[in-house]
N, C-alpha and C positions, 0 to 999 in steps of 0.2 A: 407450473410457472418457471421453475428453476432451470428447465431444459434450455431456455433461451439464453441463459448466461453462459459464458465461454470459458472452458477449461484452457489452461496454459499459463503464460506469464502475464501478470498484471503489474502496473507501475504505480507506486505511491508517489506521485509526481511532485517535484520541486516547483516552487512558484518563482518565476523570474521577475526581478525588480529593476527599474531604472536606477541611476545613481541617486535620484531624489527620493527613492523609496516608493515610487508609484508602480502599479502593475504594468509590466512590459507586454503589451498585447501582441506585438509582432513576434516576440520570442515565444509566446505561447503557441502561436500558429506554427512556428518552426518546430517546436517541441512536439506538437501533435503529429506532424509529418515524420519526425524522427521516431516516435513511438511506433507508427505504422511500419516504417522501414525495419525496425528491430524485431517485428513480429509480436508486439505487445497486443493483448486481447482487450484490455480494459485499463482505465486509469482511476485512481483514487485521489481526488483533489482536496486540498486544504486540510490534510492530516498533519501529523508532526513534521514529516519531510516537506510538506507544502506550507508549513508555518501558519496554518489556519487558525489555531488558538490564539495567535498574536495579531491577527488581521481583523479588520472590521467586516461586518456582514456585506457591505457594499463592495469591498475588495474581493471577497470570496465569490460574490455573485458575478463580478466582472470576469474572474478566472473561469467560472462555470460557463457563462454565456459564450465567451470566446472559444473555449474548448469544444463545447457542443457544436457550435457552428463550424469550426475547423474540422472536427472529426467526421461530420456528415454521415453518421451511422457506421463508420469503419471501426470505431472503438466503443465499448461500453463505458459510460461516464458515470462515476459515483462521487459523492461529496460528503465530507465529515460534518456531522451535526451534533456532536457530543455536548452534553451539558449536565447540570447537577440534579435535574428532576425531569419527570416525564412531561410536565407542562411546558418547561423551557425547551426541551428537545422538540416537542411537537410544534412549538412556535417557530423554532429554527427551520423545521421542515417546511412550514408554510411558505417560507421565503423562496423555496425552490420549485414549488408547484407551477407548472407551465414553463419551466426553464429548459426542459428537454433532457434532464438527467434521468438515467435509468434507475438509479436507486440512491438512497442515503446510507451513510455508515455511522453506527453508534458504538462508542467504546464505553467502558465503565465510567461513572462520573468522575470529574476531576477532584471533587471534594465531597465528603458526606459525613455527617455527624451521626453516631449511634446506629450505623447501618447493620443489618443482618442479611443473610442470603435470601430469606423469604421476601424481605422488602425490596432487595435489588432485583430479584426475579420479577416481582409484580411491576416494578418500574419499567423493565424492558418489555414485558408482555403488554402493558398499557400502551407503550409506543407502537408495538407491532399491531395491536388491535385498531388503533386510531390513525396510524400514518396513512395518508393518501398515496404515498409512494412506497415501493418495495424497500426493505431494510436489510442491511448487512450488519453483522456484529463483529467488532474488532476485539478478540480475546487476547488480553495481555498477561493473564495469569498473575503470578507474584510480582511482575514488573509494574503493575498498575498501583497507583496510590490507594485506590479502592478496589479490592480484589473480588471479582465474581468467579467463584470456583467452577470447576468443570462439571460437577454434578448439577449445579444450578443451570449452567449453559445447556446441558442435555434436556432440561425440562422445557425449554422454549424452542428447541431445534425442529420440532414438528410443526411449528406455526406456519400457516400458508403464506404469510407475508415476509418470512425470513428467506432471503435469497442467497446469502453468503456468510461464511465465517472465515475471517482471517485469524489464523492461530499463530500468535507471536509469543506464546507462553514459554517456548524453548524447553518444554517438558515432554519427554517421550511417553510417559505414562498418560498424560493428557491426550497426546496423539492417538494412542491405542484406544482409549475410552471413546474419543469422538468417532473414530473409524468403526468401532464395534457398534456404536449407537446408530450411525448412519445406515448400517445394514438392516436395521429394524424399521426404517422409514420408507414410506411409499414414494414421497417426493422430497428427497433430502436437499438441504442447501449445498451450494458449491463449497467445498473445503479447500482453502488456500493456505499454504505454509508461509509464515512471515519471517522465518529464520533463514536469512540469506547466506549464512555461513554453514548451514547444515540441512540441505534440501533432501538428500537421498533417502534417509529413513522414512520421511513423510511420503515421498512418492512411492516408495516400495510398499508402504502400508496401505496406500490407496487414495491419497489426496489428489484432487483434481488439477492442481497446479500451484503456483506461488504468487505472492503479492509482495514485491520488494521495493524498499525505498531507493535502491540502486537500479531499479528497472529502467530508468531513463538512460543508463549507459551500459548496464550488464544484461539487457534484455535478450540480445542475440545469444550470448553465452548461456544464459539461463535456459533458453530454449534447447540448447544442446544437452543440458542435464535432463530436461523433461523428455526429450526425444529418446535418449539412451535408456532412461528408466521405462518408457513406454514399450521399448523393444526387449525389456527384461535384462538388459546389459548393465547391471548396477555397478560393476567394476568400472566401466567406461563412464558412467554417470558420475562416480566419485572422482575420477580423474578430472573431469570438467569442473566439478565442484571445487577441488583443490586448486585448480588454476584460477578460477574465479575468486576464491577466497584470498589467494595471494595478491591478485590484482587489486581487490578492494582495500586490503590492509595497506598496501603501498599508497593508494590514492588518498585514503583517509588520514595518513600520517603515522601509521604504526599503532602500537598498543594504546588503548584508550581513545583512539580516533580523534586526536586534538583538532584536526582541520575538517572534520566530517562534512558538514553541509556546504561550507564555502568551497571545499575541494571538489565535492560533487558538482557544484555549479560551475567551477572553473573547468572541469572536464567538458561541460557543455559549451563553455566559452571557446575552448580550444577547438571544438568540433563545429564552431560557427552556428550553434543553436541558440545560446544565450548571449546577451550583450555585456552583462556584468555578472560577477559572483556575489553580489550584495545579498546579505541576509539581514533579517530584522531580529534574529536571536543571536546570541553571543558566540559566533564562529568567525574566524578569520583565517586567511591563507598565509602560512609561513613560506619563506623563500625555499627552504628545504623541501617542503611538501609540494610546492609548485614544480620544482625540478623533477621530483620523483614521479609526479603524475604525467609530466610531459614524456618521460621515458616510458612509462606504461602505455601511453597512447601510441607511441611509435611502435612498441612491441606488439600491441593487441589491436591495432587499427582495423584489421580485418573484421573484428567483432564489434568494435566500438562504433565504426562507421561503415556498415556493410553496403 
């Protein structure tokens, strides 16, 4: 099953809103074409970058329906369904049956009382067993409020309904353990790195690609990293990584990324993809950040708008 999923760069897509906070359907259509132009292989909708945990199910379904129709098979389309129990996750998945999505994505629960690793493993396996759609797992490691550790992840990696792992743990030991385990599997899930400031070690170790929140603007440059790594030129890959990291830090407002999501959306506004930079979580664009990102766009427009 997993062979049908596509190695390369994936985008954890931002959700465009109108000034009134409604889903901007026309901007989603433009974003889909932009992803194709950047060489993106698949999109992850309604995740953190997509503000899914703050949106209603109807809003997420509108994002999915619009994207699936606009993509017309040119992109793999996945959607976040994370919740606090298997029964709630499976209920969320039901909402997307028949929508045309290729898979759903589950992260560790947002909140859990008295959890242990066996309980968490059984919860994910229950979802994998019963989901009518293929499932991807978003591994956040210690960054997650409820941590599913790498040894637990390894226990469900051979499940036939698991199509992808996004590894955003930022932990190189985890990276090595996942790669070693993949070698023991007949039909392993796609392994995608989620640390967009440190791609090269993952690609060198054997990851299939990357899934980035910034994929909506850094997709073409990310592909340069992946291409250089595929050629075995890891020095060139690192040069591209350093260039991309510098670009992202400038766009997001420097240390701590104070303008993060609003700035990411403003890049898309400047590129005539989004109509507004409105977020429903607490990010806003400072004048300083706005000027910095405009300078970045001028400098890197060959990759931001190929």
